[in-house]
C-alpha positions in Angstrom: -31.7 8.6 -26.9 -29.1 10.0 -24.5 -27.8 7.6 -21.9 -27.5 8.8 -18.3 -24.4 6.8 -17.5 -22.6 7.9 -20.7 -23.5 11.5 -19.9 -22.1 11.1 -16.3 -18.8 9.6 -17.6 -18.5 12.3 -20.2 -18.9 15.0 -17.5 -16.3 13.2 -15.3 -13.8 13.1 -18.2 -14.3 16.7 -19.0 -14.3 17.9 -15.4 -10.9 16.3 -14.7 -9.5 16.7 -18.2 -8.8 13.0 -18.5 -8.5 12.7 -22.3 -6.8 14.7 -25.1 -7.4 14.1 -28.8 -4.9 11.8 -30.5 -4.0 9.9 -27.3 -3.8 6.1 -27.0 -5.5 4.9 -23.8 -4.8 1.6 -22.1 -8.0 0.1 -20.8 -7.5 -2.3 -17.8 -10.0 -5.1 -18.3 -10.2 -8.0 -15.9 -13.5 -9.4 -17.4 -15.6 -8.3 -14.4 -18.7 -6.1 -14.8 -16.8 -2.8 -13.9 -14.1 -3.3 -16.4 -16.3 -4.6 -19.2 -18.6 -1.6 -18.8 -15.5 0.7 -18.8 -14.4 -0.8 -22.1 -17.8 -0.5 -23.7 -18.3 3.1 -22.5 -14.9 4.2 -23.8 -15.7 2.5 -27.1 -18.9 4.5 -27.3 -17.0 7.8 -26.5 -13.9 7.0 -28.6 -14.9 9.0 -31.6 -16.1 12.0 -29.5 -12.6 12.3 -27.8 -10.7 11.1 -30.9 -8.6 8.6 -28.9 -7.4 5.1 -29.6 -8.0 2.2 -27.2 -5.8 -0.8 -26.3 -7.0 -3.4 -23.8 -4.6 -4.9 -21.2 -5.4 -8.0 -19.2 -3.1 -9.7 -16.6 -3.9 -13.3 -15.5 -2.5 -13.5 -12.0 -2.8 -17.3 -11.9 -4.5 -17.2 -8.5 -7.8 -18.9 -9.3 -6.8 -21.9 -11.3 -8.8 -22.6 -14.5 -11.1 -19.6 -13.7 -8.1 -17.3 -14.3 -7.5 -18.7 -17.7 -11.2 -18.7 -18.6 -11.3 -15.0 -17.7 -8.3 -14.3 -20.0 -9.9 -16.2 -22.9 -13.2 -14.3 -22.3 -11.4 -10.9 -22.5 -9.5 -12.0 -25.6 -12.8 -13.0 -27.3 -14.6 -9.9 -26.3 -11.8 -7.7 -27.6 -11.8 -9.6 -30.9 -15.6 -9.1 -31.2 -15.3 -5.4 -30.6 -12.2 -4.9 -32.8 -10.1 -3.6 -30.0 -6.3 -4.5 -29.9 -5.4 -6.3 -26.7 -2.4 -7.5 -24.8 -3.2 -10.6 -22.7 -0.4 -11.7 -20.3 0.0 -14.0 -17.3 2.3 -14.3 -14.3 3.0 -17.3 -12.1 0.7 -17.1 -9.0 3.5 -18.7 -7.0 5.6 -15.6 -7.4 2.8 -13.5 -5.8 2.4 -16.0 -2.9 6.2 -15.8 -2.3 6.0 -12.0 -1.9 8.3 -10.4 0.7 5.5 -8.8 2.6 2.0 -7.4 2.4 -1.3 -9.0 1.5 -1.8 -11.3 -1.5 -4.3 -8.8 -2.8 -1.8 -6.0 -2.5 0.9 -8.0 -4.3 -1.6 -8.7 -7.1 -2.5 -5.1 -7.4 1.1 -4.0 -7.6 1.9 -6.6 -10.2 -1.2 -5.4 -12.2 -0.1 -1.7 -12.2 3.5 -2.6 -13.1 2.0 -4.6 -16.1 -0.2 -1.7 -17.1 2.6 0.8 -17.0 4.8 -1.5 -19.1 2.2 -2.0 -21.8 1.5 1.7 -21.8 5.2 2.3 -22.4 5.3 -0.3 -25.2 2.3 1.1 -27.1 3.2 4.8 -26.2 -0.1 5.3 -24.4 -0.6 8.6 -22.6 -3.3 7.3 -20.2 -4.3 4.1 -18.4 -8.1 3.8 -17.7 -9.1 1.6 -14.7 -12.6 0.7 -13.6 -12.9 2.1 -10.0 -16.3 3.6 -9.3 -18.1 5.5 -6.6 -18.8 2.5 -4.3 -15.0 1.6 -4.4 -14.4 5.2 -3.4 -16.8 4.9 -0.4 -15.3 1.6 0.7 -11.8 3.0 0.6 -12.8 6.1 2.6 -14.5 3.9 5.2 -11.5 1.5 5.5 -9.1 4.4 5.9 -11.3 6.1 8.4 -11.3 2.9 10.5 -7.5 2.9 10.3 -7.4 6.4 11.7 -6.2 8.1 8.5 -5.9 11.8 8.1 -7.1 14.0 5.2 -4.6 12.4 2.8 -6.1 8.9 3.4 -9.7 10.0 3.5 -9.2 11.7 0.1 -9.2 8.0 -1.0 -9.1 7.3 -4.8 -8.3 10.3 -7.0 -10.0 10.6 -10.4 -6.5 11.2 -12.0 -3.1 10.1 -10.6 -0.2 10.4 -13.1 -1.4 8.8 -16.3 -4.0 6.6 -14.5 -7.6 7.8 -15.0 -10.9 6.6 -13.6 -13.8 7.6 -15.9 -16.3 5.6 -13.8 -15.4 7.2 -10.4 -18.6 9.2 -10.1 -20.9 6.2 -11.2 -22.4 3.9 -8.6 -22.2 0.1 -8.7 -25.9 0.0 -9.4 -25.5 2.4 -12.3 -22.8 0.1 -13.8 -24.8 -3.1 -13.4 -27.9 -1.5 -14.9 -26.0 -0.3 -17.9 -24.5 -3.8 -18.4 -28.0 -5.3 -18.2 -29.5 -2.7 -20.5 -26.7 -3.0 -23.1 -26.4 -6.8 -22.9 -22.8 -6.6 -21.8 -21.4 -10.0 -20.8 -18.9 -10.4 -18.0 -17.3 -13.0 -15.7 -17.9 -13.1 -12.0 -15.0 -13.3 -9.5 -16.1 -15.5 -6.5 -13.3 -14.0 -4.4 -15.3 -10.8 -4.2 -17.7 -12.6 -1.9 -15.1 -14.0 0.5 -15.5 -12.2 3.8 -12.1 -13.0 5.1 -10.9 -10.0 3.1 -11.4 -6.7 5.0 -12.6 -4.8 1.9 -15.2 -7.5 1.2 -16.5 -7.3 4.8 -16.8 -3.5 4.4 -18.7 -3.9 1.1 -20.9 -6.8 2.0 -21.6 -6.2 5.7 -20.7 -2.7 7.0 -21.9 -0.4 4.2 -25.3 -2.2 3.8 -25.8 -1.9 7.6 -25.0 1.8 7.5 -27.3 2.3 4.5 -30.1 0.4 6.3 -29.8 2.0 9.7 -28.4 5.5 9.2 -28.3 6.8 5.6 -29.5 5.0 2.5 -27.2 7.2 0.4 -24.1 6.6 2.6 -21.9 5.5 -0.4 -22.7 8.8 -2.1 -22.1 10.8 1.0 -18.7 9.1 1.6 -17.6 9.6 -2.0 -18.7 13.3 -1.8 -16.6 13.7 1.4 -13.6 12.1 -0.4 -13.9 14.5 -3.3 -13.9 17.5 -0.9 -11.1 16.2 1.2 -9.0 15.4 -1.9 -9.2 19.0 -3.1 -8.4 20.4 0.4 -5.6 17.9 0.9 -4.0 19.0 -2.4 -4.1 22.6 -1.2 -2.6 21.7 2.2 0.1 19.7 0.5 1.1 22.7 -1.6 1.1 24.9 1.6 3.2 22.3 3.4 5.9 22.4 0.7 6.0 26.2 0.8 6.1 26.4 4.6 8.6 23.6 4.9 11.0 25.5 2.7 10.5 28.5 5.0 11.3 26.5 8.1 14.2 24.4 6.6 17.7 25.4 7.5 19.5 22.5 5.7 18.7 19.3 3.9 20.9 16.4 2.9 20.5 12.7 2.1 20.9 11.9 5.8 19.3 14.8 7.7 16.8 17.6 7.6 17.4 20.6 9.9 14.4 22.8 10.8 14.2 26.2 12.6 12.3 25.6 15.8 11.1 29.2 16.0 9.7 29.2 12.5 8.2 25.7 12.6 6.6 26.3 16.0 4.9 29.5 14.7 2.7 27.6 12.2 -0.8 26.4 13.1 -0.9 22.9 14.6 -2.4 21.2 11.5 0.2 22.7 9.2 3.0 22.2 11.7 2.3 18.5 11.9 2.2 18.1 8.2 5.6 19.8 7.9 7.1 17.4 10.5 5.6 14.4 8.6 6.8 15.7 5.3 10.4 16.4 6.7 10.5 12.8 7.9 9.2 11.5 4.6 12.1 13.2 2.8 14.4 10.9 4.7 12.2 7.7 4.7 11.6 7.6 0.9 9.0 5.0 0.1 8.8 3.6 3.6 5.6 4.1 5.6 5.3 7.6 7.0 5.0 8.7 10.6 1.9 7.6 12.3 -0.2 10.0 14.3 1.3 9.1 17.7 4.8 9.5 16.5 3.9 12.8 14.8 2.5 14.1 18.1 5.5 12.9 20.0 7.7 14.8 17.5 5.6 17.9 17.9 5.9 17.7 21.7 9.7 17.6 21.3 9.6 20.6 19.0 7.4 22.7 21.4 9.0 21.4 24.7 10.7 23.9 27.0 13.6 21.6 27.4 16.7 23.1 25.8 17.7 19.7 24.3 16.3 16.3 23.7 16.3 13.3 21.4 13.5 11.2 20.1 14.0 7.8 18.5 11.4 7.1 15.8 10.8 4.0 13.7 13.1 2.5 11.1 16.2 4.3 12.4 14.8 7.8 12.3 16.0 10.1 15.1 14.9 13.7 16.0 17.3 15.8 18.0 16.5 19.2 19.5 19.5 21.4 20.2 19.3 25.2 20.6 17.3 26.7 17.8 17.4 23.6 15.6 15.4 20.4 15.3 17.4 17.8 13.3 15.7 14.7 11.8 18.3 12.2 10.8 18.8 8.6 9.7 20.8 6.8 12.3 23.8 5.1 10.9 25.8 2.2 12.3 24.7 -1.0 13.9 21.7 -0.5 16.3 22.4 -3.7 18.3 25.9 -4.8 19.2 27.0 -7.8 17.2 27.0 -10.9 19.4 24.4 -9.3 21.6 21.0 -10.5 20.1 17.8 -9.8 22.0 15.8 -12.9 22.9 12.1 -12.8 22.0 9.4 -13.6 24.5 7.3 -16.4 22.9 4.4 -15.9 23.3 4.5 -12.3 24.3 5.9 -8.9 23.5 9.5 -7.8 23.3 10.7 -4.2 23.0 13.6 -3.7 20.5 14.8 -0.1 21.2 17.7 -0.4 18.8 15.2 -0.9 16.0 12.5 1.3 17.4 10.1 -1.7 17.3 8.0 -3.9 19.5 7.8 -7.6 18.4 4.7 -9.5 19.3 4.8 -13.4 19.1 1.6 -15.5 19.2 1.3 -19.3 19.0 -1.6 -20.5 16.8 -3.1 -23.9 16.0 -3.2 -24.2 12.3 -6.2 -26.5 12.1 -8.4 -24.0 14.1 -6.9 -20.8 12.7 -7.6 -18.8 9.5 -4.9 -16.2 9.6 -3.9 -14.0 6.6 -0.7 -12.0 6.5 -1.9 -8.5 5.7 1.2 -6.4 5.8 5.0 -6.7 5.4 5.5 -6.3 9.2 3.7 -9.6 10.0 5.1 -13.1 9.3 3.8 -16.6 9.8 6.4 -19.4 10.7 6.1 -23.1 11.2 6.4 -23.1 15.0 7.7 -26.7 15.2 10.6 -25.9 12.9 11.3 -22.5 14.4 11.0 -23.5 18.0 10.5 -21.1 20.9 14.1 -19.9 21.3 14.1 -17.0 18.9 16.2 -13.9 19.0 16.6 -10.6 17.0 19.9 -9.2 15.8 21.2 -7.0 13.0 23.0 -7.9 9.8 26.5 -9.4 9.9 28.8 -9.9 6.9 28.4 -13.4 5.5 24.8 -13.8 6.6 22.8 -16.0 4.2 19.1 -17.2 4.1 16.7 -18.9 1.7 14.2 -16.3 0.5 10.7 -17.6 0.4 10.0 -19.2 -3.0 13.7 -20.0 -3.7 15.4 -23.3 -3.4 19.0 -22.2 -2.6 20.4 -19.8 -0.1 21.4 -16.3 -1.0 23.8 -13.8 0.6 21.8 -11.3 2.6 24.0 -8.6 1.2 22.9 -9.5 -2.3 19.3 -9.6 -1.2 19.6 -6.1 0.2 21.1 -4.9 -3.1 18.2 -6.4 -5.1 15.7 -4.8 -2.6 17.5 -1.4 -2.9 18.3 -1.2 0.8 21.2 1.3 1.1 24.4 0.4 2.9 23.6 2.6 5.9 20.1 1.1 6.2 21.1 -2.5 6.2 22.1 -2.6 9.9 18.7 -1.1 10.7 16.8 -4.2 9.4 16.0 -6.6 12.2 16.7 -10.3 11.6 14.7 -13.0 13.5 16.9 -15.9 14.2 15.7 -19.5 14.9 17.9 -22.5 15.4 20.9 -20.5 14.4 19.3 -19.6 11.0 17.7 -16.4 9.8 13.9 -17.1 9.8 12.6 -13.7 8.9 14.2 -10.6 7.4 11.7 -8.3 9.0 9.7 -6.2 6.6 11.0 -8.1 3.6 11.0 -11.9 3.4 10.5 -15.1 5.4 13.1 -17.9 5.0 11.6 -20.7 2.9 12.8 -23.3 5.5 10.5 -21.9 8.1 7.4 -21.2 6.0 3.9 -22.6 6.9 3.3 -25.7 4.8 0.6 -28.3 4.4 2.4 -30.4 7.1 2.4 -27.5 9.6 0.6 -28.2 12.8 1.4 -25.1 14.8 2.1 -21.6 13.6 4.0 -18.8 15.1 2.8 -15.3 14.2 5.3 -12.5 14.5 4.2 -8.9 14.3 6.5 -5.8 14.4 5.1 -2.4 15.3 6.7 1.0 15.8 7.9 1.5 19.4 6.9 5.0 20.5 9.9 7.2 21.0 11.6 7.6 24.3 13.1 10.9 25.0 16.6 11.4 26.1 17.0 14.8 27.9 
């Protein structure tokens, strides 16, 4: 008898040309229901597509004995199914000592690096992961709440590079019913029910409420919207590259020069994409321009003023002169050495030299449950750091103790390891407390100022882009 889920997965694989005969496919298996069904489905389809499978499992070491139990479970299941597997582990303390971003994000990045490494080792052409339609819906909704454009609302693509998602058009209910019907064992991750994580709140609270009150098929509707937006975003991205080439006068490592006449002639949606893409060429893997900065840049482009300059985040500057709009990375030291800016604690402090606004909040540890969700937020032990904090730029000879390390390290060496170029180093803000660097903003907290079990009061510092101020 034909199985509906197998048919759906087969159609997804064919529609997106996920598999080619003769390939080896890495199957990412955590031990949860999604990944265990993924493995069993690909085993069922292995002969049809004439591919070889190799399971990869990474123990993040974040759930104590449960993490090791899950690794043993995957190992035993692979042995029973006759599938070769690579089971590996990392020290959870390394993830907790990340330089920025959420713990979940750090674990995800580590997992993908591991999958890519194993794929290289076994010469696998594809990496299959277990994202499904409900994951897609959750991601669309989360990005919508953040104010994302079409790129963010396109959410999780069925194929990205060599990563494929055969279950992306299957619902969570489809997967769980298949597991029950086929008697597939799996392990449950209790962290999926912790509502302090935003994604879990969306999954457990917001989506069920939307389904109950507005549309019982809301997950399907959101996933369908993501598929449409992904295709349209791909088309717009191609058009953006073509029109940017038409509008570009010059490009180097440090600047992009656009023709104002040609850029201004494009429709608003395409014009804004061109401006964001031009900025991205200079920013590399740093976060792109937000909507407010994009609109400010567009206003400068269309302004009747003959000349003007706009300071954007992370040292990016836009200058309008004559027929040209030049986006450039500012070089040099943004704040004069010896002239640090004192932070208002608690309160907000504008840092024009860094195009940032720093917000400082004092928190009681015993009554606060605060998670650091991005690289631009840091938690410090307020009693160690004190309230007399300042911000300055890098100076030769600077040292600090990166979180998770015991000894100090030259900041210059740290920047080299983090691939921060020479002209970017002076653009990285340093929060100084008691004469010591407490936070290399966007990178790492100093271990001496970290929140520990003995911490009574916390200081939360958040850096956000300061909207550009025009100089006419």
